[in-house]
VMD Tcl script that builds the backbone (N, CA, C; Angstrom):
set m [mol new atoms 264]
animate dup $m
set s [atomselect $m all]
$s set {name element resname resid chain x y z} {
  {N N UNK 1 A 99.919 121.222 107.634}
  {CA C UNK 1 A 99.728 121.532 106.263}
  {C C UNK 1 A 99.417 120.405 105.291}
  {N N UNK 2 A 99.137 120.753 104.266}
  {CA C UNK 2 A 98.490 119.701 103.191}
  {C C UNK 2 A 99.942 119.162 102.596}
  {N N UNK 3 A 100.393 119.502 102.320}
  {CA C UNK 3 A 102.081 118.957 102.066}
  {C C UNK 3 A 102.486 118.049 102.997}
  {N N UNK 4 A 102.231 118.059 104.072}
  {CA C UNK 4 A 103.028 117.335 105.270}
  {C C UNK 4 A 101.733 116.265 105.138}
  {N N UNK 5 A 100.797 116.551 105.013}
  {CA C UNK 5 A 99.945 115.169 105.042}
  {C C UNK 5 A 100.369 113.970 103.649}
  {N N UNK 6 A 100.068 114.483 102.674}
  {CA C UNK 6 A 100.897 114.300 101.624}
  {C C UNK 6 A 102.572 113.241 101.584}
  {N N UNK 7 A 103.354 114.235 102.275}
  {CA C UNK 7 A 104.298 112.969 102.457}
  {C C UNK 7 A 104.043 112.081 103.656}
  {N N UNK 8 A 103.442 112.297 104.510}
  {CA C UNK 8 A 103.072 111.079 105.252}
  {C C UNK 8 A 102.474 110.008 104.455}
  {N N UNK 9 A 101.320 110.033 103.618}
  {CA C UNK 9 A 100.751 109.125 102.797}
  {C C UNK 9 A 101.512 108.360 101.859}
  {N N UNK 10 A 102.468 109.415 101.632}
  {CA C UNK 10 A 103.726 108.917 99.948}
  {C C UNK 10 A 104.517 107.899 100.944}
  {N N UNK 11 A 105.183 108.022 102.368}
  {CA C UNK 11 A 105.977 107.297 102.985}
  {C C UNK 11 A 105.146 106.062 103.454}
  {N N UNK 12 A 104.183 106.196 104.072}
  {CA C UNK 12 A 103.263 105.151 104.314}
  {C C UNK 12 A 102.845 103.961 103.546}
  {N N UNK 13 A 102.923 104.326 102.119}
  {CA C UNK 13 A 102.633 103.986 101.018}
  {C C UNK 13 A 103.432 103.106 100.505}
  {N N UNK 14 A 105.011 102.922 100.651}
  {CA C UNK 14 A 106.216 103.211 100.299}
  {C C UNK 14 A 106.686 103.821 99.239}
  {N N UNK 15 A 106.574 104.956 98.694}
  {CA C UNK 15 A 107.038 106.020 97.865}
  {C C UNK 15 A 108.578 106.186 98.583}
  {N N UNK 16 A 109.357 106.635 97.716}
  {CA C UNK 16 A 110.145 107.437 97.941}
  {C C UNK 16 A 110.280 108.760 97.515}
  {N N UNK 17 A 110.610 109.525 98.410}
  {CA C UNK 17 A 110.088 111.243 98.141}
  {C C UNK 17 A 111.508 111.967 97.394}
  {N N UNK 18 A 111.086 112.566 96.496}
  {CA C UNK 18 A 112.440 113.399 96.215}
  {C C UNK 18 A 111.726 115.120 96.158}
  {N N UNK 19 A 112.546 115.626 97.214}
  {CA C UNK 19 A 111.761 117.057 97.161}
  {C C UNK 19 A 112.813 117.988 96.410}
  {N N UNK 20 A 111.697 118.974 95.635}
  {CA C UNK 20 A 112.721 119.949 94.770}
  {C C UNK 20 A 112.081 121.363 95.192}
  {N N UNK 21 A 111.982 122.454 94.679}
  {CA C UNK 21 A 111.539 123.689 95.020}
  {C C UNK 21 A 110.168 123.797 95.238}
  {N N UNK 22 A 109.128 123.233 94.399}
  {CA C UNK 22 A 107.675 123.598 94.342}
  {C C UNK 22 A 106.620 122.443 95.123}
  {N N UNK 23 A 107.567 121.487 95.952}
  {CA C UNK 23 A 107.046 120.578 96.254}
  {C C UNK 23 A 107.862 118.814 96.085}
  {N N UNK 24 A 107.326 117.928 96.333}
  {CA C UNK 24 A 107.934 117.034 96.233}
  {C C UNK 24 A 107.187 115.944 95.108}
  {N N UNK 25 A 107.966 114.977 94.293}
  {CA C UNK 25 A 107.954 113.911 93.608}
  {C C UNK 25 A 107.968 112.397 94.651}
  {N N UNK 26 A 107.112 111.695 94.171}
  {CA C UNK 26 A 107.682 110.281 94.860}
  {C C UNK 26 A 106.877 109.142 93.805}
  {N N UNK 27 A 107.965 107.975 93.916}
  {CA C UNK 27 A 108.040 107.280 93.242}
  {C C UNK 27 A 108.300 106.200 94.041}
  {N N UNK 28 A 107.856 104.487 93.298}
  {CA C UNK 28 A 108.145 103.182 94.275}
  {C C UNK 28 A 109.203 102.686 93.456}
  {N N UNK 29 A 110.542 102.356 93.701}
  {CA C UNK 29 A 111.797 102.323 93.184}
  {C C UNK 29 A 111.641 100.444 92.901}
  {N N UNK 30 A 110.260 99.967 93.433}
  {CA C UNK 30 A 109.851 98.350 92.914}
  {C C UNK 30 A 109.049 98.437 92.433}
  {N N UNK 31 A 107.810 99.433 92.181}
  {CA C UNK 31 A 106.601 99.194 91.476}
  {C C UNK 31 A 106.833 100.052 90.507}
  {N N UNK 32 A 106.371 99.993 89.135}
  {CA C UNK 32 A 106.242 101.239 87.731}
  {C C UNK 32 A 104.779 101.432 87.891}
  {N N UNK 33 A 104.316 101.272 88.679}
  {CA C UNK 33 A 102.808 101.904 88.896}
  {C C UNK 33 A 102.342 103.090 88.914}
  {N N UNK 34 A 102.782 104.019 89.500}
  {CA C UNK 34 A 102.448 105.142 89.927}
  {C C UNK 34 A 103.479 105.881 90.348}
  {N N UNK 35 A 103.163 107.119 89.610}
  {CA C UNK 35 A 104.209 108.512 90.285}
  {C C UNK 35 A 103.312 109.583 91.023}
  {N N UNK 36 A 103.492 109.833 92.018}
  {CA C UNK 36 A 103.031 110.886 92.984}
  {C C UNK 36 A 104.097 112.541 92.600}
  {N N UNK 37 A 103.053 113.150 92.582}
  {CA C UNK 37 A 103.410 114.972 92.366}
  {C C UNK 37 A 102.996 115.711 93.053}
  {N N UNK 38 A 103.600 116.388 93.755}
  {CA C UNK 38 A 102.534 116.984 95.249}
  {C C UNK 38 A 103.045 118.602 94.991}
  {N N UNK 39 A 102.388 119.393 94.854}
  {CA C UNK 39 A 102.996 120.910 95.010}
  {C C UNK 39 A 102.620 121.603 96.438}
  {N N UNK 40 A 103.648 122.702 96.638}
  {CA C UNK 40 A 103.425 122.822 98.095}
  {C C UNK 40 A 102.367 123.984 98.193}
  {N N UNK 41 A 101.870 124.190 97.261}
  {CA C UNK 41 A 100.224 124.887 97.349}
  {C C UNK 41 A 98.828 123.492 97.318}
  {N N UNK 42 A 99.807 122.401 97.533}
  {CA C UNK 42 A 98.441 121.525 97.960}
  {C C UNK 42 A 97.626 121.092 96.596}
  {N N UNK 43 A 98.781 121.698 95.387}
  {CA C UNK 43 A 98.182 120.717 94.077}
  {C C UNK 43 A 98.379 119.070 94.246}
  {N N UNK 44 A 98.071 118.158 93.659}
  {CA C UNK 44 A 98.602 117.051 93.636}
  {C C UNK 44 A 98.172 116.187 92.304}
  {N N UNK 45 A 99.165 115.612 91.860}
  {CA C UNK 45 A 98.789 114.579 90.764}
  {C C UNK 45 A 99.528 113.436 90.633}
  {N N UNK 46 A 98.908 112.106 90.104}
  {CA C UNK 46 A 98.963 111.175 90.127}
  {C C UNK 46 A 99.015 110.730 88.421}
  {N N UNK 47 A 100.266 110.074 88.344}
  {CA C UNK 47 A 100.700 110.022 86.671}
  {C C UNK 47 A 101.042 108.085 86.871}
  {N N UNK 48 A 100.738 107.373 85.473}
  {CA C UNK 48 A 101.283 106.491 85.621}
  {C C UNK 48 A 102.597 106.031 84.993}
  {N N UNK 49 A 103.301 106.118 86.246}
  {CA C UNK 49 A 104.651 105.878 85.451}
  {C C UNK 49 A 105.213 105.229 84.304}
  {N N UNK 50 A 104.841 104.086 83.929}
  {CA C UNK 50 A 105.056 103.753 82.270}
  {C C UNK 50 A 104.711 104.543 81.159}
  {N N UNK 51 A 103.546 105.188 81.032}
  {CA C UNK 51 A 102.983 106.255 80.297}
  {C C UNK 51 A 103.399 107.709 80.394}
  {N N UNK 52 A 103.762 107.829 81.478}
  {CA C UNK 52 A 103.209 109.407 82.479}
  {C C UNK 52 A 101.995 110.170 81.874}
  {N N UNK 53 A 100.943 109.433 82.057}
  {CA C UNK 53 A 99.621 109.787 81.508}
  {C C UNK 53 A 98.649 110.002 82.525}
  {N N UNK 54 A 98.664 111.326 82.414}
  {CA C UNK 54 A 97.765 111.661 83.911}
  {C C UNK 54 A 96.368 110.677 84.289}
  {N N UNK 55 A 96.902 110.209 85.669}
  {CA C UNK 55 A 95.586 109.454 86.098}
  {C C UNK 55 A 94.328 110.115 86.681}
  {N N UNK 56 A 94.752 110.782 87.770}
  {CA C UNK 56 A 93.968 111.549 88.041}
  {C C UNK 56 A 94.721 112.989 89.217}
  {N N UNK 57 A 93.931 113.782 89.977}
  {CA C UNK 57 A 94.379 115.219 90.187}
  {C C UNK 57 A 93.704 115.739 90.972}
  {N N UNK 58 A 94.045 116.646 92.239}
  {CA C UNK 58 A 93.319 117.313 92.845}
  {C C UNK 58 A 93.646 118.508 93.933}
  {N N UNK 59 A 92.943 119.112 94.159}
  {CA C UNK 59 A 93.607 119.947 95.377}
  {C C UNK 59 A 93.255 120.424 97.040}
  {N N UNK 60 A 92.617 119.109 97.140}
  {CA C UNK 60 A 92.556 119.199 98.777}
  {C C UNK 60 A 92.892 117.869 99.494}
  {N N UNK 61 A 92.395 117.861 101.055}
  {CA C UNK 61 A 93.226 116.456 101.189}
  {C C UNK 61 A 92.142 115.290 100.947}
  {N N UNK 62 A 90.663 115.497 101.192}
  {CA C UNK 62 A 90.157 114.595 100.960}
  {C C UNK 62 A 90.327 114.033 99.999}
  {N N UNK 63 A 90.271 114.793 98.616}
  {CA C UNK 63 A 90.529 113.622 97.526}
  {C C UNK 63 A 91.928 113.005 96.973}
  {N N UNK 64 A 92.746 113.589 97.608}
  {CA C UNK 64 A 93.731 112.954 97.838}
  {C C UNK 64 A 93.741 112.121 98.747}
  {N N UNK 65 A 93.316 111.755 99.621}
  {CA C UNK 65 A 93.280 110.774 100.640}
  {C C UNK 65 A 92.329 109.777 99.689}
  {N N UNK 66 A 90.936 109.754 99.020}
  {CA C UNK 66 A 90.617 108.761 98.522}
  {C C UNK 66 A 91.447 108.611 97.127}
  {N N UNK 67 A 92.155 109.279 96.451}
  {CA C UNK 67 A 92.802 108.762 95.412}
  {C C UNK 67 A 94.016 107.622 96.005}
  {N N UNK 68 A 94.473 108.133 97.044}
  {CA C UNK 68 A 95.470 107.506 97.810}
  {C C UNK 68 A 95.160 105.792 98.139}
  {N N UNK 69 A 93.668 105.859 98.416}
  {CA C UNK 69 A 93.180 104.826 98.721}
  {C C UNK 69 A 93.030 103.723 97.692}
  {N N UNK 70 A 92.693 104.255 97.173}
  {CA C UNK 70 A 92.192 103.774 95.702}
  {C C UNK 70 A 93.434 103.002 94.680}
  {N N UNK 71 A 94.065 104.276 94.439}
  {CA C UNK 71 A 96.106 103.702 93.736}
  {C C UNK 71 A 96.905 103.482 94.786}
  {N N UNK 72 A 97.156 103.666 95.761}
  {CA C UNK 72 A 98.530 103.250 96.817}
  {C C UNK 72 A 98.157 102.339 97.821}
  {N N UNK 73 A 96.545 101.739 97.638}
  {CA C UNK 73 A 96.854 100.698 98.756}
  {C C UNK 73 A 96.594 100.998 100.252}
  {N N UNK 74 A 96.077 102.606 100.418}
  {CA C UNK 74 A 96.565 102.861 101.904}
  {C C UNK 74 A 95.276 102.895 102.430}
  {N N UNK 75 A 95.839 102.392 103.742}
  {CA C UNK 75 A 94.818 102.098 104.749}
  {C C UNK 75 A 93.888 103.162 105.098}
  {N N UNK 76 A 92.880 102.555 105.523}
  {CA C UNK 76 A 91.459 103.216 106.282}
  {C C UNK 76 A 91.647 104.280 107.521}
  {N N UNK 77 A 92.959 103.063 108.295}
  {CA C UNK 77 A 93.394 103.686 109.357}
  {C C UNK 77 A 94.131 104.594 109.171}
  {N N UNK 78 A 95.193 104.755 108.509}
  {CA C UNK 78 A 96.034 105.470 108.358}
  {C C UNK 78 A 95.316 106.396 107.594}
  {N N UNK 79 A 94.493 107.013 106.296}
  {CA C UNK 79 A 93.802 108.021 105.207}
  {C C UNK 79 A 93.169 108.729 106.930}
  {N N UNK 80 A 91.908 107.643 107.657}
  {CA C UNK 80 A 91.416 108.401 108.910}
  {C C UNK 80 A 92.524 109.447 110.345}
  {N N UNK 81 A 93.802 108.914 110.166}
  {CA C UNK 81 A 94.505 109.223 110.943}
  {C C UNK 81 A 95.230 110.628 110.159}
  {N N UNK 82 A 95.434 110.607 109.186}
  {CA C UNK 82 A 96.003 111.589 108.644}
  {C C UNK 82 A 94.247 112.999 108.293}
  {N N UNK 83 A 93.371 112.297 108.016}
  {CA C UNK 83 A 92.508 113.307 107.537}
  {C C UNK 83 A 92.431 114.186 109.458}
  {N N UNK 84 A 92.181 113.262 110.358}
  {CA C UNK 84 A 91.975 114.060 111.541}
  {C C UNK 84 A 93.405 114.508 112.000}
  {N N UNK 85 A 94.374 114.403 111.989}
  {CA C UNK 85 A 95.655 115.111 111.953}
  {C C UNK 85 A 95.515 116.990 110.922}
  {N N UNK 86 A 95.492 116.272 109.677}
  {CA C UNK 86 A 95.335 117.586 108.871}
  {C C UNK 86 A 94.441 118.231 108.751}
  {N N UNK 87 A 93.250 117.858 109.132}
  {CA C UNK 87 A 91.914 118.731 108.721}
  {C C UNK 87 A 91.831 120.321 109.380}
  {N N UNK 88 A 91.570 120.629 108.195}
  {CA C UNK 88 A 91.801 122.159 108.335}
  {C C UNK 88 A 90.033 123.013 108.687}
}
mol reanalyze $m
mol bondsrecalc $m
mol representation Tube
mol addrep $m
């Protein structure tokens, strides 16, 4: 499932995951740059954690991995592995 792939990316890039009814929110306790919000429907959003301003959002794995590489320093090897494992 897409949400499982998003959880892997969040964990691999140092986020702490807080589960809730609709999906999860991910934060980095030692870094106040970004906040990640993911819904079980596959929708995701990245916010500036200091201002709560939306930075980017999307609905599919490819766009999520591209954003994670840009904003969370996700390695290309991890992005490729997640893409391969969860490609629909």
